[in-house]
Structure formats: C-alpha cells, structure tokens
C-alpha positions as a LaTeX table, in Angstrom:
\begin{tabular}{lrrr}
\hline
Residue & $x$ (\AA) & $y$ (\AA) & $z$ (\AA) \\
\hline
Met1 & $-28.62$ & $-15.42$ & 25.11 \\
Arg2 & $-25.96$ & $-14.32$ & 22.88 \\
Leu3 & $-25.54$ & $-10.54$ & 22.58 \\
Tyr4 & $-24.78$ & $-8.62$ & 19.38 \\
Ser5 & $-23.68$ & $-5.25$ & 18.34 \\
Cys6 & $-23.80$ & $-3.53$ & 15.04 \\
Asp7 & $-20.44$ & $-3.47$ & 13.46 \\
Val8 & $-20.93$ & 0.23 & 11.88 \\
Cys9 & $-22.51$ & 2.26 & 14.77 \\
Gly10 & $-21.88$ & 0.13 & 17.83 \\
Lys11 & $-25.64$ & $-0.26$ & 18.56 \\
Thr12 & $-26.36$ & $-3.25$ & 20.81 \\
Leu13 & $-28.82$ & $-5.76$ & 18.99 \\
Asp14 & $-31.82$ & $-7.65$ & 20.65 \\
Pro15 & $-33.07$ & $-10.31$ & 18.32 \\
Ala16 & $-36.32$ & $-10.03$ & 20.19 \\
Leu17 & $-36.58$ & $-6.46$ & 19.47 \\
Glu18 & $-35.27$ & $-6.20$ & 15.77 \\
Pro19 & $-33.77$ & $-8.17$ & 13.26 \\
Arg20 & $-30.22$ & $-8.53$ & 13.16 \\
Phe21 & $-28.62$ & $-8.19$ & 9.42 \\
Ala22 & $-25.36$ & $-9.54$ & 8.01 \\
Trp23 & $-23.58$ & $-7.61$ & 5.56 \\
Lys24 & $-21.12$ & $-9.98$ & 3.66 \\
Val25 & $-18.15$ & $-8.96$ & 1.52 \\
Asp26 & $-16.72$ & $-11.20$ & $-0.98$ \\
Gly27 & $-13.44$ & $-9.62$ & $-2.62$ \\
Gly28 & $-10.77$ & $-11.15$ & $-4.92$ \\
Pro29 & $-8.99$ & $-10.94$ & $-8.47$ \\
Val30 & $-11.09$ & $-11.07$ & $-11.23$ \\
Pro31 & $-10.18$ & $-13.46$ & $-14.58$ \\
Ala32 & $-8.95$ & $-11.19$ & $-17.22$ \\
Asp33 & $-10.99$ & $-12.84$ & $-19.79$ \\
Glu34 & $-13.94$ & $-11.94$ & $-17.73$ \\
Glu35 & $-16.47$ & $-8.88$ & $-18.63$ \\
Pro36 & $-16.54$ & $-6.13$ & $-16.63$ \\
Thr37 & $-19.66$ & $-5.71$ & $-14.31$ \\
Val38 & $-21.97$ & $-2.87$ & $-15.52$ \\
Leu39 & $-25.39$ & $-2.16$ & $-13.79$ \\
Glu40 & $-28.34$ & $-1.38$ & $-15.66$ \\
Gly41 & $-28.97$ & 2.33 & $-15.55$ \\
Asp42 & $-25.21$ & 3.25 & $-15.47$ \\
Asp43 & $-23.96$ & 5.95 & $-17.74$ \\
Glu44 & $-20.31$ & 7.20 & $-18.46$ \\
Ser45 & $-21.60$ & 10.49 & $-19.23$ \\
Asp46 & $-22.65$ & 10.75 & $-15.45$ \\
Thr47 & $-19.35$ & 10.66 & $-14.09$ \\
Asp48 & $-17.22$ & 13.73 & $-13.13$ \\
Ser49 & $-13.55$ & 13.05 & $-14.18$ \\
Val50 & $-12.28$ & 15.62 & $-11.56$ \\
Asp51 & $-13.96$ & 13.81 & $-8.87$ \\
Glu52 & $-12.62$ & 10.40 & $-10.04$ \\
Met53 & $-9.18$ & 11.62 & $-10.42$ \\
Asp54 & $-9.42$ & 12.85 & $-7.02$ \\
Glu55 & $-10.33$ & 9.54 & $-5.70$ \\
Leu56 & $-7.64$ & 7.85 & $-7.64$ \\
Leu57 & $-5.03$ & 10.23 & $-6.04$ \\
Gly58 & $-6.29$ & 10.09 & $-2.73$ \\
Glu59 & $-6.29$ & 5.96 & $-2.75$ \\
Arg60 & $-2.63$ & 6.00 & $-4.48$ \\
Glu61 & $-1.66$ & 8.21 & $-1.57$ \\
Thr62 & $-3.05$ & 6.27 & 1.05 \\
Arg63 & $-1.71$ & 3.04 & $-0.52$ \\
His64 & 1.75 & 4.45 & $-0.99$ \\
Asp65 & 1.85 & 6.00 & 2.68 \\
Glu66 & 0.45 & 2.30 & 4.16 \\
Ser67 & 3.23 & 0.37 & 1.91 \\
Glu68 & 6.16 & 2.23 & 2.57 \\
Ser69 & 8.97 & 0.40 & 4.35 \\
Asp70 & 11.92 & 1.41 & 6.42 \\
Thr71 & 14.36 & $-1.46$ & 4.89 \\
Asp72 & 16.06 & $-0.61$ & 2.08 \\
Gly73 & 13.75 & 2.20 & 1.04 \\
Glu74 & 12.03 & $-0.24$ & $-1.04$ \\
Thr75 & 8.27 & $-0.14$ & $-1.44$ \\
Leu76 & 6.57 & $-3.55$ & $-1.04$ \\
Glu77 & 3.12 & $-3.89$ & $-1.80$ \\
Met78 & 0.98 & $-7.04$ & $-0.83$ \\
His79 & $-2.56$ & $-7.73$ & $-1.91$ \\
Pro80 & $-4.94$ & $-10.21$ & $-0.59$ \\
Ile81 & $-5.91$ & $-13.15$ & $-2.89$ \\
Gly82 & $-9.33$ & $-13.12$ & $-1.53$ \\
Val83 & $-11.42$ & $-11.55$ & 1.14 \\
His84 & $-14.40$ & $-13.03$ & 3.23 \\
Arg85 & $-15.70$ & $-11.12$ & 5.72 \\
Ser86 & $-19.38$ & $-10.85$ & 7.33 \\
Phe87 & $-20.55$ & $-7.97$ & 9.48 \\
Asp88 & $-23.73$ & $-7.81$ & 12.15 \\
Val89 & $-25.47$ & $-4.31$ & 11.44 \\
Cys90 & $-28.54$ & $-2.86$ & 12.52 \\
Gly91 & $-31.56$ & $-1.98$ & 10.16 \\
Gly92 & $-30.52$ & 1.44 & 9.79 \\
Cys93 & $-26.75$ & 0.66 & 9.11 \\
Tyr94 & $-27.84$ & $-1.56$ & 6.72 \\
Met95 & $-30.23$ & 0.68 & 4.74 \\
Lys96 & $-27.02$ & 2.97 & 4.63 \\
Leu97 & $-25.03$ & 0.57 & 3.10 \\
Ala98 & $-27.42$ & $-0.73$ & 0.53 \\
Arg99 & $-27.93$ & 2.50 & $-0.78$ \\
Asp100 & $-24.15$ & 3.52 & $-0.79$ \\
Pro101 & $-21.71$ & 0.50 & $-0.27$ \\
Leu102 & $-18.83$ & 2.14 & $-0.86$ \\
Gly103 & $-19.56$ & 5.28 & 0.84 \\
Arg104 & $-18.74$ & 7.48 & $-2.12$ \\
Glu105 & $-21.88$ & 10.17 & $-1.06$ \\
Ala106 & $-19.85$ & 10.12 & 2.51 \\
Arg107 & $-16.73$ & 11.13 & 0.81 \\
Lys108 & $-18.18$ & 13.59 & $-1.62$ \\
Ser109 & $-19.75$ & 15.26 & 1.40 \\
Ala110 & $-16.50$ & 15.62 & 3.29 \\
Arg111 & $-14.27$ & 17.21 & 1.05 \\
Pro112 & $-12.28$ & 19.98 & 2.03 \\
Tyr113 & $-12.89$ & 22.27 & $-1.19$ \\
Ser114 & $-15.73$ & 23.55 & $-2.76$ \\
Arg115 & $-17.12$ & 22.51 & $-6.15$ \\
Asn116 & $-16.52$ & 25.21 & $-8.53$ \\
\hline
\end{tabular}
C-alpha cells in the first residue's frame, strides 16, 4: 500500500479512512489579446489601495532580494514559461485552499501594524 501525506500540514493520508485530494496549479503567461479574468461578484470598490500597495511593495522587495546576483552587480530575473504542479492535500487543507487559494486572508492577519 502506498502512503501519502498532506503537502500542506504533513498529516498522513490513509485512503481507506478518508479521501485524498489533489490541488493542481497551472500557470503561465497570458496572451496580450486575452481578456482579463473577472469573477462574478468582483467589485473594484471593495479593494483597499493601501493593502494592494503594501502587497505589491512586499512582492517587489522579495523578488529583488531573490534575484540579486554577485557577478557584476546586475540583476537577473527569470520567469518560468509554464508551471504545472500537483499537491496531495487532506480534506481540511483542501477546504482552506478552496476558500483562500492565494493565502490573502492569512497574510492580512499576519501584518505587523495596526489598521488605522
């Protein structure tokens, strides 16, 4: 019998006791002529520009730190052409991923400053 474990929390998954879920991630560049994806119920007025700017700056700093090179002082940033991954997850982690696939809520609760 093959043993599986949740790639998120590490819990051992026994197919005889509970179902094993697969969380698949496919990503890649979008053609310039393709329309942006807008989910039903999305409203631009719901977004907080301060939160968005904080996330963008954090991502920029992270990318800058990861892409620094010690060669000539030049920065080289490589983007993958396509990403195809599959993760084994337990039922609890699957539900968390389904509710918040990008971890936005988790990042909001981890902010070190107060929301004035």
